[in-house]
C-alpha positions in Angstrom: -28.6 16.7 74.0 -26.9 19.1 76.4 -30.2 20.8 77.3 -32.0 17.4 77.8 -29.3 15.8 79.8 -28.7 18.8 82.0 -32.5 19.2 82.7 -32.9 15.5 83.6 -29.8 15.7 85.9 -30.9 18.8 87.7 -34.5 17.7 88.2 -33.3 14.3 89.4 -31.2 15.9 92.1 -33.9 18.5 93.1 -37.1 16.4 92.5 -38.0 16.3 96.2 -37.6 20.1 96.6 -39.5 20.9 93.5 -42.5 18.7 94.3 -42.7 18.9 98.1 -41.6 22.4 98.8 -42.3 24.4 95.6 -45.5 22.5 94.9 -45.0 22.3 91.2 -44.5 19.2 89.0 -41.3 18.4 87.2 -43.1 18.4 83.8 -44.2 22.0 84.6 -40.6 23.0 85.0 -39.6 21.3 81.8 -42.4 22.9 79.8 -41.6 26.4 81.1 -37.9 25.9 80.4 -38.5 24.9 76.8 -41.1 27.7 76.3 -38.8 30.3 77.8 -35.9 29.3 75.6 -38.2 29.3 72.5 -39.3 32.9 73.4 -35.9 34.3 74.2 -33.5 32.4 71.9 -35.4 30.3 69.5 -32.5 29.3 67.2 -30.1 28.6 70.1 -32.5 26.5 72.0 -33.3 24.3 69.0 -29.6 23.9 68.3 -29.0 22.5 71.8 -31.7 19.9 71.7 -32.3 18.8 68.2 -30.4 18.7 64.9 -33.2 20.2 62.9 -36.2 22.4 63.4 -38.7 20.1 61.8 -41.8 19.7 63.9 -41.9 16.0 62.8 -39.3 15.5 65.5 -41.9 16.3 68.1 -44.3 13.8 66.6 -41.8 11.0 67.0 -40.8 11.9 70.5 -44.4 12.3 71.6 -45.4 8.9 70.0 -42.6 7.1 71.8 -43.3 8.9 75.1 -46.9 8.0 75.0 -46.2 4.4 74.1 -43.8 4.0 77.0 -46.2 5.7 79.4 -49.1 3.5 78.6 -46.9 0.4 78.7 -45.7 1.5 82.2 -49.2 1.9 83.5 -50.2 -1.6 82.1 -47.2 -3.2 83.8 -47.5 -1.4 87.1 -51.3 -1.8 87.6 -52.2 -5.2 89.1 -54.7 -7.2 87.0 -56.9 -7.5 90.1 -57.6 -3.7 89.9 -58.8 -4.0 86.3 -61.0 -7.0 87.3 -62.5 -5.2 90.3 -63.0 -1.8 88.9 -63.6 -2.4 85.3 -67.0 -0.8 85.4 -65.4 2.5 86.6 -62.9 2.4 83.8 -65.7 1.7 81.3 -67.6 4.7 82.7 -64.6 7.0 82.0 -64.1 5.5 78.5 -67.8 5.3 77.7 -70.0 8.3 78.6 -67.3 10.6 80.2 -64.8 10.6 77.3 -67.3 11.4 74.6 -68.8 14.1 76.8 -65.4 15.6 77.2 -65.0 15.5 73.4 -68.3 17.2 72.8 -67.7 19.8 75.5 -64.3 20.8 74.0 -65.9 21.0 70.6 -68.8 23.2 71.9 -66.3 25.5 73.7 -64.2 25.7 70.5 -67.2 26.7 68.4 -68.6 29.2 71.0 -65.3 30.9 72.1 -63.1 30.5 69.0 -65.9 30.9 66.4 -64.9 27.7 64.6 -67.2 25.9 62.2 -68.7 22.5 63.1 -66.0 20.2 61.7 -63.0 22.2 62.9 -64.6 22.4 66.3 -65.2 18.6 66.3 -61.5 18.2 65.4 -60.4 20.4 68.4 -62.7 18.6 70.8 -61.2 15.1 70.7 -57.7 16.4 70.4 -57.9 17.9 73.9 -60.3 15.4 75.4 -58.1 12.4 76.7 -56.3 12.6 80.0 -52.6 12.6 79.5 -50.8 9.6 81.1 -47.5 11.3 81.5 -48.8 14.4 83.4 -51.3 12.2 85.3 -48.6 9.9 86.5 -46.5 12.9 87.7 -49.6 13.9 89.8 -50.4 10.5 91.4 -46.8 9.3 92.0 -44.2 10.2 94.6 -44.2 10.5 98.4 -46.9 13.2 98.7 -49.4 11.3 96.5 -48.8 7.9 98.0 -49.4 9.2 101.5 -52.4 11.4 100.8 -54.3 9.8 97.9 -55.9 6.4 98.2 -54.2 3.7 96.1 -57.5 2.9 94.3 -57.8 6.6 93.2 -54.3 6.8 92.0 -54.7 3.6 90.0 -57.9 4.7 88.5 -56.4 8.0 87.3 -53.4 6.2 85.8 -55.4 3.4 84.2 -58.0 5.7 82.8 -55.4 8.1 81.3 -53.5 5.2 79.6 -56.6 3.6 78.2 -58.2 6.8 76.9 -55.0 7.9 75.3 -54.7 4.6 73.6 -58.2 5.3 72.1 -57.8 9.0 71.6 -56.3 9.0 68.2 -59.2 7.1 66.9 -61.8 9.8 67.7 -59.6 12.4 66.0 -59.8 10.7 62.7 -63.5 11.0 61.9 -63.8 14.8 61.8 -60.5 15.0 60.0 -61.7 12.6 57.2 -65.0 14.5 57.0 -63.1 17.7 56.3 -61.5 16.3 53.2 -63.8 13.6 51.9 -67.5 13.1 51.1 -69.4 11.9 54.2 -70.1 8.3 52.9 -66.5 7.8 51.9 -65.1 9.5 55.0 -67.2 7.3 57.4 -66.2 4.2 55.5 -62.6 5.2 55.5 -62.7 6.1 59.2 -64.4 2.8 60.2 -61.8 0.8 58.2 -59.0 2.7 59.8 -60.4 2.6 63.3 -61.9 -0.9 63.4 -59.5 -2.8 61.2 -56.2 -1.2 61.9 -56.3 1.0 65.0 -58.4 -1.5 67.0 -58.4 -5.1 65.8 -54.9 -5.1 64.2 -53.3 -3.0 66.9 -54.9 -4.7 69.9 -54.4 -8.1 68.4 -50.7 -7.6 67.5 -50.0 -6.0 70.8 -51.6 -8.8 72.7 -49.7 -11.4 70.8 -46.4 -9.5 71.3 -47.1 -9.3 75.0 -48.0 -13.0 75.4 -45.0 -14.2 73.3 -42.6 -12.0 75.2 -44.1 -13.2 78.5 -43.8 -16.8 77.5 -40.2 -16.4 76.4 -39.4 -14.5 79.6 -40.8 -17.3 81.7 -39.1 -20.0 79.7 -35.7 -18.2 79.9 -36.1 -17.7 83.6 -36.7 -21.4 84.2 -33.5 -22.4 82.5 -30.5 -23.1 84.8 -28.2 -21.1 82.5 -30.3 -18.1 82.3 -29.2 -14.7 83.5 -31.4 -12.0 85.1 -32.6 -9.3 82.7 -33.8 -6.0 84.0 -37.5 -5.6 83.5 -36.9 -2.0 82.3 -34.9 -3.3 79.3 -37.6 -5.9 78.4 -40.4 -3.5 78.7 -38.7 -0.8 76.6 -37.8 -3.4 73.9 -41.4 -4.7 73.9 -42.7 -1.1 73.5 -40.4 -0.1 70.7 -40.9 -3.4 68.8 -44.7 -3.0 69.1 -44.6 0.7 68.0 -42.2 0.0 65.1 -44.2 -3.0 63.8 -47.5 -1.3 63.9 -46.1 1.8 62.3 -45.0 -0.3 59.4 -48.5 -1.8 59.2 -50.2 1.6 59.5 -51.7 0.6 62.9 -51.8 2.4 66.3 -48.6 1.8 68.2 -50.0 3.4 71.4 -53.0 1.2 71.5 -50.8 -1.8 70.7 -48.3 -1.0 73.5 -51.1 -0.8 76.1 -52.4 -4.2 74.9 -48.9 -5.7 74.9 -48.3 -4.4 78.5 -51.6 -5.9 79.7 -51.0 -9.4 78.3 -47.3 -9.4 79.3 -48.4 -8.4 82.8 -51.0 -11.2 82.8 -48.5 -13.8 81.6 -45.8 -13.0 84.3 -48.3 -12.2 87.1 -47.1 -13.4 90.4 -43.6 -14.2 89.2 -41.9 -10.9 88.5 -42.5 -7.8 90.7 -40.2 -5.1 89.2 -42.7 -3.3 87.1 -42.9 -0.3 89.5 -39.4 0.8 88.5 -40.4 1.4 84.9 -41.9 4.9 85.1 -39.5 6.3 87.7 -36.5 5.6 85.4 -38.0 6.3 82.0 -39.6 9.6 83.1 -36.2 11.1 83.7 -34.9 10.1 80.2 -37.9 10.4 78.0 -40.9 12.1 79.6 -39.1 15.2 80.9 -37.2 15.9 77.7 -40.4 15.5 75.7 -41.9 18.5 77.6 -38.8 20.5 77.0 -39.2 19.8 73.3 -42.9 20.8 73.4 -42.0 24.0 75.1 -39.4 24.7 72.4 -42.1 24.4 69.8 -44.4 26.8 71.6 -46.1 28.9 68.8 -45.9 32.3 70.4 -47.0 34.1 67.3 -49.9 31.8 66.9 -51.0 32.4 70.5 -50.7 36.1 69.9 -53.1 35.8 66.9 -55.6 33.9 69.0 -55.7 36.8 71.4 -58.1 36.8 74.4 -60.2 34.1 72.8 -57.4 31.6 73.0 -56.7 32.2 76.7 -60.5 32.0 77.4 -60.8 28.8 75.5 -57.8 27.2 77.2 -59.0 28.1 80.7 -62.6 27.0 79.9 -61.3 23.6 78.7 -59.3 23.1 81.9 -62.2 23.9 84.1 -65.3 22.6 82.2 -64.4 19.8 79.9 -64.1 17.1 82.7 -65.1 18.1 86.2 -68.9 18.5 85.6 -69.2 15.1 83.9 -67.1 13.2 86.5 -69.2 14.7 89.3 -72.5 13.9 87.5 -71.7 10.4 86.4 -69.5 8.8 89.1 -71.9 9.0 92.1 -72.1 5.2 92.1 -68.4 4.6 91.5 -66.7 1.8 93.4 -63.2 3.3 93.4 -64.3 6.9 94.2 -66.1 6.6 97.5 -66.5 10.2 98.6 -67.5 13.4 97.0 -64.0 14.8 97.7 -62.4 11.9 95.8 -64.7 12.6 92.9 -63.8 16.3 93.0 -60.1 15.4 93.0 -60.4 13.0 90.0 -62.7 15.4 88.2 -60.3 18.2 88.5 -57.2 16.3 87.5 -57.7 15.5 83.8 -54.5 17.1 82.4 -53.8 17.7 78.8 -50.2 16.9 77.7 -48.1 14.8 75.4 -51.1 13.0 73.9 -52.7 16.3 72.7 -49.4 17.4 71.2 -49.1 14.1 69.4 -52.6 14.3 67.9 -52.2 17.9 66.8 -48.8 17.3 65.2 -50.0 14.1 63.5 -53.0 16.0 62.1 -50.6 18.7 60.7 -48.3 16.1 59.2 -51.1 14.1 57.6 -53.3 16.9 56.4 -51.3 20.2 56.5 -53.7 21.7 59.0 -51.4 24.2 60.9 -54.0 26.1 62.9 -54.7 23.2 65.3 -51.2 23.3 67.0 -51.5 26.9 68.4 -54.9 26.1 69.9 -54.0 22.7 71.3 -50.6 23.9 72.6 -52.1 26.8 74.4 -54.5 24.4 76.2 -51.6 22.1 77.0 -49.6 24.9 78.6 -52.6 26.1 80.6 -53.4 22.6 81.8 -49.8 21.7 82.8 -49.4 25.0 84.7 -52.8 24.8 86.5 -52.8 21.1 87.2 -49.1 20.9 87.9 -49.2 23.7 90.5 -52.4 22.5 92.2 -51.5 18.8 92.5 -49.5 18.9 95.7 -51.8 21.2 97.7 -54.9 19.3 96.7 -53.3 16.0 97.5 -52.7 17.3 101.0 -56.3 18.5 101.1 -57.6 15.0 100.1 -55.2 13.4 102.6 -56.7 15.4 105.5 -60.2 13.9 104.6 -59.0 10.3 103.9 -60.1 7.9 106.6 -57.3 5.4 105.6 -59.6 2.5 106.5 -58.7 0.4 103.5 
């Protein structure tokens, strides 16, 4: 608690200096802090932040962080954006996301010498764009004055939607590793279609609509009192996650659906959604990256050797950029080649990948996935976090601002 609270306090006071002068993101600072403490004083660092050394703590924190992040995107993004640019979002969720999955798998097989199924497990784990890191890149003064709003909203919306779907594509290769193909495919389809998709989206949508209706009804009463949107959004997120956890559903997908329907229900009446992420990021997102750093598997990285470093850098450079450049030439939201380059470059790996890897380890006992995924995560946060500000200025110099 001391380490988390102190980190949030210092970064809150120095946020402008870190982002605008040092040109690094706050999540980068948190990750490096946790990783450095894990390397130098492993037992001491764990004692400051958590009561036990169980890696399951990281799974819980990552799950809640992702749920709050996707809820925040759903609440902050106007429904008019989804209606206008839905084809672009489908492009990223359709051909681009599977292409990123297969690219990561091919790189894992080629560089790390993994067999087909293990490689296919690594690929989708590092494929989705992380909504927490992405939001840190497209928010703040530098981003708002140099990156077109439609580009920022596309990055945020895509990262939330593909992380809500990401856990589904991790399941199939995992099932195939432990079950006969016919049983694995049937099991996976039941899990994905019935529980992760229909149940989670349906329950989340109902929660959002009911909460929105109750909010409007309470607001219309003469005796009602104002309730901060942050409190309502967090309560809706945690209720959705907890309920779907009990039902063996997908709380992240459900939270995104709940945020969309809640936003639709109160559209035009309440305009405080933009405050959600700025507040929550200080108290949930940043400590999550400190915790990820604390669980950095230095010995596992050492065992991977040069192949691990080569794989991590190859994923950062090759998994997303070529596909975005090749497939978005008719995009409505990305109007210039420079905007396509910017969005293609910024596909960070973050909390989502950590959640998938730890969940796989908890469900199946596969421990080799975490060193690989965490090394990619560190490389992505370092590279994307340090390049966000200079490339935002670069894009701003070529933005006509004619919108």
